[in-house]
N, C-alpha and C positions, 0 to 999 in steps of 0.2 A: 503632307505627303507630296513628294516631288513628281514632276511629270516623267513619264516613261518613254518619251519620244513619240515617234509616229506610230501609234497603235491604231489600227484601222477597223477594229471590230470590238463590240461590247456585248455583254450578256444581258439578259433581262434581269431587272432587279428582283431577286428571288425572295420567296417567302421561306424562311428556314425556321418556322415555329413548329412545335410539336402538337399540335392538335388543334488721411486722418484729418482732424479739423484744421491743422496748419498745413499750408502748402509745402510739399517737399522741396528741399533745397537743390536736389540733383536727382537725376534718374538713377534707378537701382542698377541698371546694366545697359549695355549698348548692343544694338542689333541692326547693322547697316544692310539695307536692302540692295541687292546687286542691280546695277543698271538704272534703277528707278531713283528719283531724286529726293525722296523723303529723308529728313534729317535723322542722324543715328541715335535717336532717343526713343524709338518706338518699342517700348517694353511694357510689361505689366508693372504698374507703379506702386503696388502694395501687396502685402501678403494676404492670402485669402483667410477669412475667418471660417474655421472648419466646422462650426457648430450647426451649419445648415445642411444636414443630410436630407435626402429625399427618398425614403423607402417607398416602393410601390406607388409612384406619383400619380398614376392614371387608372385607378380601379374602375372596372366596368365601362371603360370608354371605347368608342368605336372610331376607326380611322375615318377622317373626313375626306381623304383622297385614296384612291387605289394605289398600289405600288407602281413604280415606273414601268413602262411597257417597251423598253428598248430591246426587243427580242432579237437575238442573234440568229441569222439564217443558217443554222447548223442542223444536222440530222437529228430528228426527234427520236425519243425512246420508242421501242416497239410497244404496242398497246398492252401486252401481257407482262412487260418488265416492270417491276415495282421499285420505286425509289426507296432508299434506306429510311428507316424511321426518323422522323424529324425534318424531312426535306420534301418540299412540294413545289410544283410548277417549274421544274428544272428542265434544261435542255442540255444535250450532249456537248461537251466543250473540249474533247480530247484533241481536236485539230488545231487549237489556238496555241501559238508559241508563247510560253510564259517567261522565256529568257533564261539566262544562265545564272545559277545560284553562286554567290561569292564566298560561301562558308562563314558568313558573318555571325550567325547564331552560335556556331561552335566556338568561334574566336571570343565572342562576348561571354559565353558560358564559362570559359576558362579564366578570363581576365576581370570580369566585373560581376557585381551582384553577390549577395550573401543570403543564406537561408534566414528568414525571420521567424520569430517565435512569439508565443503568448498571444495577447490581445491583437497585436498587429497582424499576426498570422491568420487569426480568425477573420479579421476585417477584410483581408485581401485574398481569402479563399473564395474567389469569385468563379462561379460556374453556372452557365445558363441552363444546364440540364436539370438543376434543382431550383430554378427560378419559380416563384409562386405563380407568376403570370406567364403563360405561354412558354413552358419549358421546352428546350430543344433536346435533341439526342445528345449523348455524351461525346465530347470531342477531345482529341489528343493531337499533339504535334505530329505524330506518326501518321495521322490521317491525311496529310497534305504532301504534295510535291511542291517543293520550294523553288521559286523562280527568281527573277531579277529583283534587285533592291529598288524600292520606290523612294526611299529617303530615310533620314534619321531624325528621331524626335529626342526630346530631353531625356526620356527614360528608356529609350531603346530604339529598335529599327523597325522598318515597315517593308514587307515583301509582297510581291505578286505571287499568289499560290493557286494551286488547283487541287481539288479533292481527289483522292485516289479511287474512291468508290464511285460506282455509277449511280446516277448520272453525274459526270464530272463537271464541276462548275468552278468559275474563277472568282476570286475576291482578293482583297488586300488584308494581310495579316500584320497587325500592329503588336509589337512586343513592349511590355513595361516591366522593369525590374523592381521587385517588391522592396528590396532594401533601400533603393534610391528614392522610392516613393516615401518610405518611412523617414529617411534622412531629410527629405524636403517637407515633411509634415503635411502631406497632401493626401493622406489615405481617404479621408471623407470626400475630398474633391474628386478623386478618381472614382470612388463608388458612386457619387452623385452623377458624374458625367455618364457613366455606364447605365445607371438606373433611368436617367432621363432619355438617353438616346435609344435605348432598346425598345422603347414604347412609341417611337415616332414613325409615322408612315406618311410621307409626303414626297412627291417627285423631285422637289428641290431641297430635300434634306437627306444627307448621306445616311444610308441604312447601317445599323449595327445588327448583324444577323445572329451572333452568338458570341460566347466568350468562355474561356477555360483557363486553367492555371496549372503550374507544376511547383516544385519546391522553391524556385527562385523568381519565376516570371508569371505575368498575366498576359494572355493573348486575346486580342480583340479581332473578331471576324467582321471586316467592314466591306461595304460595297466598293467595288473597284471603279474609280472615276477615270475613264479612259484617256481624257485629255489633260489630266493633272491639275496643277495649281493655277487658279485664275491670275494670281499675282505675276506669274511668269509671263503670261500674255500681256499684262499691263506694263511690265518691264520692257518687253520686246517692242511694243508699239508706242510707249510713252504715255498715251491716253487713248481712249476709245471714241468712236464716232457717236453722235447723238442717238442714232438708231440702235447701235449695239448697247450703249449705256442704258437706254430706255428699256430695252428688253430684259437686261439683267435686273434692273430695279423693279420691273414688273414681277419677275420671278421671286425676287427677294421679298417684296411686299406681300405676295401671296403666301410664301413660306412663313414669314413672321406673323401673319394673321393666324395661320394654323397653330404656330407655337403659342401665341398669346391666348388663343382659345383653349389651349391645354394648360394655361397658367405657367408657361415657361418663358422666362425672360432670358434672352441670349447673353447680352451685356458685353460681348466682345466681337461685334461685327466689324470686319476689316478685310481687305483683299487677301491677306495671308490665310484666313480661315475659310476661304471659299475655293471649291474645286469645280471642275468641268467634266460633265459626262461625255460620252463618245459623240453625241450630237451637238455638243457645245452648250448643253443646258447646265445651269448653275446648280451647285450643291453646297449647302451650308455644312461644313465638315468638322467643326471643333466646338465642343460643348463644355470645355474645361472651366469656363467662368459662368456657365448657365446656372440658373436656380429655378426650382419649382416653388413658387410662392403664391398660392391662391389667397388673395385678400391681404397679403402682407406687403409692407413697404420696407425697403432695405436701406442700409447705410454703409454697406461694404464698398470700399474703394477698390475698383478692379478695372480690368479692361486695358486699353492701350491709349497712351497720352493724347494723341491727336484726335481720338474718337470719343474722349470723355465729355459728357455734357456738363453744363454749369452746375447742376444740382449735385453731381458727384464730386467735382473738384472742390466745391464749397462745403462738402460733408453734410449736405442736406439729404433728407429721405428721398428715395427714388422708386419708381415703379417701371412698368413695361414701356413707358414713354422714352426711356433712355435709348431703346432700340430705334425709335423714330428719329432722334437726333443723329444716331450713327448712320441711319439710312441717308440722311441729308449730307453728311460728310462723305459717305461713299459715293453718292451721286456726283458731288463736286470733284472728287478725286478721279473718278472714271473719266470725266470730261476734260479735266485740266492736267491731271498727272501728279498732283500734289494735294494733300489735305488743306482745307481752307484756312486753318488757324495756325499752321506751322510757322514757327519763327526759329530759324537756324542759329540765331545769336545766343539764345538761352531758353532753357525749359520754362523759366519763370515767365518770360514774355509770352510763350505759348499759352500758359495758364491764364495770363491776364487777357489775352485776345479772346479766349474761349469765354471767360467770365463776362466780358463786355459784348460778346457776340460781334466781334470786329470782323464783319463779313464783307469782303470785296468780291463782287461778281464781275468777271471780265466780260467785255462786250462780245467776245467770241461765243459765249453761251447764248442759246436761243432764249427768247422771252418766256416761252413755256417752261423750259428747264430752269430758268432763273426763278420763276414763280414757285415751282415745286421746291427747289432748294431753300428759298427764303421762308416758305411755309413750314418746312421741317425743322430748320435751324432757328427756332424760337426759344428765347431765354425761359419763358414760362412754359413748362411742360404741357399745361392744359391748352395752350394755344397752338400746339403742333398739330398739323393736319393728320387726322386718323388714317390708318392704313386702308380702310374701305374707300376713302376719298382719294388716296394715292392711286388706287387701282382704277379709279374713274377719271383721273386727271387727264387733261387734253394731251400732255406730253407723253403719257403712257399709252393712251388710246391711239394716238397718231401712229405709233410704230408697232403696236401689237399685231401679230400675225392673224390673218383672217381665220375665223372659225374657233379661235381660242376664247374660252369663257372662263373667267376667274370665279370660282365658287365663293371665295371669301367676299368679293365685291357684291355678288348677287345676294348672299345670305344677309348682308347688313344694309341692303338698299332700303 
């Protein structure tokens, strides 16, 4: 999702519930990051094995964290006015400018996408109003005022929208074209992404409020991240200060602790998949490679080249500790501006550097940060520092705002 520029206000995060073995010889595609200096081989490096669907992944589970509390100071509803079925804790949002709609949905409707039939149509008939867990009200595209475009994804566009019914609230509406999903053979990946994300409740995880579909498209109702993509900030500044980096990693470690407690492995942590809320808080925003795997070890090669751990590029089994490795890579990239094992001369050299853990820590990084990075980037997954210790690490504690208590650290102390 792209940044929408200078957005000065944000709504409360609402509750909208109703009640291979050989190393590849070349990257599969190229994706050059603007302004930033990462090499142009940062792509997903293998096809997803689609047999790992995750229906109803969290039965009878309770949220470890309350929803985000970034309440927008707008006029509250009169006490006698009732919100429509399926909406709770909303505030009036009619005064916020959602920007000008560019007609992109109609343009796409004419030029792209086909109606799918048979088993694929059944697999992609996704509607949160008939969800077995926390069904929402029934939603349609006509229920929204469409605003400015927020960005384009592989399977469609993302728009800033506001509900027409009271209380009017703002979110990001993501469009996915069913026929393109089928052509990409990622039906189960899309279902899994939705099934995982709809059950997550953490202030540093982007909320999925609901979803619905029509004959050609699936629509995801996502939390609106007012400050857009974290990567654009990284591109703008080149790298982050130790204070800013530490606070981001603090939030990441807490969110990953929550995910791992839910038996969710993210497997694709990187700046491009992180968003920023209106107060600059970090939001994990892409679960396309995530897996719900309680007690299971995986062998699927996925993620992004510079963030892959040794066990994945060597086709060994992996577990949630792949996210610990990625957290170490992320910490380094925040501080230096490039991932630690990047070799622009060849992809194979990057693989070899990862396999050897050829880690060079510049003297510009503080001793505390160097210690944390080195303890996360361990070849043996069992030797990587656990997230509970990350949350208590001196480099994290040093910059944590006063009064902030991380539940994940306390719970595992």
